[in-house]
N, C-alpha and C positions, 0 to 999 in steps of 0.2 A: 450298163455297168456303173456301179456306184462308187465313188471315190470320196475320200474324206481327207481334208487338209488340216493339219495341226501345226500351229506355230507357238512353241512353248514361250512363256514369258521371260524366261532367262536367256533366250537365244533366238536369233532370227534364222532359224533353220526350218526349211520346208520339208515336210514329210507327207508321203502319200500312202495311204492304207487301202488296198483293194477290198472292197466290201462285198462284192457279189457272192463270193464263195461262202461268206458267213450267213448271208441271207438264204442261200440255197441249202446250207446245212440246217438252218432252222426250219425250212419248208419240209425237209426230209423228216425231221423230228416230229413235226406236227402230223405228218402223214402216217406215223408209226405210233399205234396205241402203246402207251408206256405207263399203265397204272401202276401204283405202288405194289411191289413184289413181282411185277410182270415187266421189268425194264430190259430184258435180254436183248431185244432187237435195237432199242434205242442205244444201249451200250455198245453194240456192234457198229452202229452208224458212227458214234464218237470215235471208236478205235480205227475204223476205216479212214476217217478224216485225218487222224494223227499219222497213220501209216503213209497216206498220200503226201503228207508234209514232212516225212522222213524224220519223225519225232518219236524216239522210243518211249514206251509207256509200260506201266505195271497194272495188274488187274487183281480184283478180289471179288468174287461173285459178280454183281452187276455194277461194280465200281471201277472207275479207270482214273489213273493219275499219271503225271509226267513231271519230270524235273527240267529246269532250264539247262541249256548246253554246258554252261561253265559253273555248274553247281560245285561249290567249294566249301569243304568242311571248315568249320569255324566261323563262317558268316551267319548271321541270323537268317532265318527262313521265314518267307512271307507265303501264305497259302492263298490261292485264288480258287474259291469253291462255290459251285452251284449244283442244282439237282436236275436229274433227267426224268423223274417221275411226275405224273399228273394226278389230279383227282379225276373222278369220272364225270362225263359231261352233265352239266345242269339240264334239268328238264325242259327249260325254256328255249333251247337252241332252235334257231330257224335255219341255220346253215349246217352243212356237214362238218362236225367238229374235227374230222381227220382229213379234210381237204383244205389245203392252204389257199386262201383266196387273197390274191394280191390286188388291192384296190387302190391304185395310186401309191400313196405313202402308207396306207394302212394295210396291215397283214393280219387277217383273221386265222383263227385256228385254236384248238385246245392246247394249252401249254405255251402259246406264243408269247404271252405276257408273264406267265408264272410257270416256270421261270426260264423259258427258252431264250427270250432276249437277253437277260442278265448272263445266261450261261455262254451264249456265243460272243457276247461282248467281252467277258473275261477271257475267253479263249483267244480272241483277236488280240487282246492286251498281252497275253502270255507269248503268243507268237511274235509280237512286236519286239519284246524284250528277250526273246529266246536265245539269240546269239551274242547279246551284249556281255562284254568281258569286264566292264567297269562297274557293274552294279554293286552297291554296297551291301546287297542281301541276296540270298538265293530265292528262286521262285519255284513253286509247285502249283500246277493246275490240276484240280480234281473234279471230275463229274461223277456225282454220287447218287445213290438210290435211297428210296424209302423216306424221303424228307416229309412228304405229305401226311405220313401216318406216324411220324416220330419213331420209325422202325429202328431195330437194332443191327440191321444188315446193311446199313448205308454208311455215312461218314463215321459213325462210331467204330466200325471195324477197320477203317482206313487210317484213323489218327495214330494208332500204335505203330503202323508201318512207316510212318513218315516223321515221327517225333525225333527231336524237339522242333517245335514251331513257335516263333516269336509272336507272330501276328497273323490274323486271317481277315480277308474280305469275303463275306458270304453274300452271293449274288442273289438278290431278291428285287422285285420292282418297288423302288422307293422314289421314283421320278428323279433319280440321281441326287437325292438329298441324302444326307448321312445319318443314319440311325447309330448313334454310338452306344445305345443300350436297348435291350428289349425285355419286356416282362417275361417272367417265368410262368410255367403252366402247372397247376396242381388240381387234379381231379379227385374229389372225395365222394365215396359211397357212404351214405348215412342212413341208419336204421333206427327208427323210432319203434319202441317195443310197448305193446299194450297187453290186453288180455281179451280173448274172444268171448262173445256172448251173443244172445238173441237180440235182434235189432228192435223187437217189439217190447222188450222188458228193459228196465233200468239196471242192466248188469254189464259186466266187462268194462274194459278201458280202451277207448278208441285210439288206435295208434295214429290215425290220420290227424286227430286234433293235436296229439302230442307233436307230431311233425310240423303242423302248421305253427304252433308256438315257437318251435326252433327256427323255422323259415322266417318268421317275423323277426326274431332276434338277429338273424343274419342280414335281413333286409335293412335293419336300422344300425348295424354295427359298422364302425370305421376303425381301421388300423390306425395307431397313433402317428407313425412316421409316414409322411406323404409329401414332403417338400422337395424331393429329388427330381431328377430329370424324367423319371417314369411316372411321376404322380402317384396317386393313391393305389393301394391294393384293391382289385375289383373282385367282388363276390357275386356270383350269379347262380341261382338255382335253375337248373335247366331240364330236369326230368323228375317225375314223381309216379309212383305206382303203389297200389295197395288194394286189398280186398279180394275175395273169391266169389261172393254172390251178394245180392241185395239185402238179404235179411241176416247177414252174419257181421257182427262188430269186428272189424280187422284187428289182429293182434300184432301186426308189423306193417310198417310203411317205409318204403325205400325211396330216398331222393337223392339226386346227384347234384353236387356243387362244383362249378367251375370257378377256380380261383386263379387270378392273374396277379402274381407277386411282383413287387418292386425290388429296388436294389437294397433295401434295408431288411428284408426278411428272406431267409432261406425258405424253401418249401416245407422243410421239416418244422421250422419254427412256426410258420403260418398254420400248419396242420394242428399243432399243439394248442395254439391260441384258440382256434375254432372248436377243437375238442373240449376245451375247458369252458367254452362260452355255452355250448348247447348240451341239452340232455341225451340227445340221440347218440347212438354208437357211431364213431367216425372211423372209416377205413380208407386210408390213401391208396390209390392205385400205384403211384410211383412218386419218388422224390427227385428223379433224375433231371427234370427240365427246369432248372432254375434260371433266375434273371442273369443276364450277362451283358458285358460291354467293356468300355474303356473310360478312362478319365478324359475330361475335357482338355487336359494338358498333355495328352499323348501326342507325339509328333504328327501322326496322321490327322488327328482332330485339329491340331493347330494349323496344319497346312490348308485343310478344308475351310477353316475360319478365315484364313488369309484370302482364300478364293471366293469368299463371300457365299459359300455353300450353307444352305440351312442345316442345322444340326438339331436333332430331336431324339426323343426316346419312343421306341416303337411298342404299341400294345400287343402286336402279334408275335407269334412264336415261329422260330425257324431252327435250322441246324446250329445256330449260335448257342442254343440252349445246352448242347452236349460238348461244347468247346470250353476247356479249362483255362486257356491262355487268352490274352487280349484279342478282341475281334470287333468287327463292325458289320453292318448290314447295308448294302447299297447296290443299286442297279438301275438300269433303264426300265420304263414301264411304270404302271400305276397299280398300287395294291388294291385300289377300289375295283379294278377290272378282274382280279384274280377270283377264280371259281365261279365266274359269272357266265351266263349264256352269251353265245357269239363273242367270245374272248378275242381281244386283238391287241397289237402293239404297233407303233409307228416305227417305220424303218429309220426315220430321222432321229428317233429317240435312241435307237441303238448306236447310230453314228455318233451323236453327241455324247452318249455314255462313254464310248471308247475315248474320245477326246478328253473327257474329264478324268477318267481313270489314268490315262497316261500322264496328264499334267500332275495328278496327285502323286503318282509313283515316281516321276522323274526327280532325282536328287533326294528322295526320301531317305531318312536314316532312322531305323528302328532298333 
């Protein structure tokens, strides 16, 4: 049985948190395939756990959320959120991705690191504070779906049910370092238009060559504002397709651009700048996943700084992107292990993560 002892810096109080049930919960989740849009069984496992803890909860599709026992109208609300869906196993797996393998401190399995560890850590923190009457804020724990595909049936449909929320911690593997901001995601479908002709004759306008000119412009272009916590906007051409047969000049070339926006540009602004830069037709897939985060002077960030926790801006996208109120990304595990073969997390990381979360939330005023 795993136990964790936490002694807060402001008081010499000894607390014990039983860890075994959270590790067992994580093992159940690993054993249950939960691909995006297929999270029904994982949601049932989360609900069964809450029932066994005598915690009322609410549901919507494959999302589950619960309120702390002394939820009080008028107090600011703090959301603890992580996701129950996973990507599909990488081809390089040497272990069964759905068999939790407990190798001393290391726990293997699909979703163990992303985001099972952060999920059960935030759940443990929620249960720790659940009966507290002296909290200066309300707490909501939400286990949500479709994060891995930025789907519309996950946290996005939960937020209207729990509003207003003052602040959120989104559980992702950050090595318990604090991501106070994350880049937005903008995907552009670009179409270079030419004119078809016979490849043997000097006729037509080759759409591939036009696309290459635009791709070169994108490769050399830098957005002006890049000195914030998120760094420069990153532009990457990730796909290209054109042509029907070897002897026909292609009249259209389609290429895809992955843009990671920083805090200085909305996705809509970035799309317009790129559209004005290149000759190809630019069609944004969506503007909804903008950059997000909090000020370095937010009370949560200040407390993290006092605890000497590393603060940074994250290049990856999570459910933070659909949150309109102040939020951070934080959790046990390491982002470098996410979506990799033979994914794993250390149980000691989860235990230490719970310690750090409790220390951050004790006495916090938002």
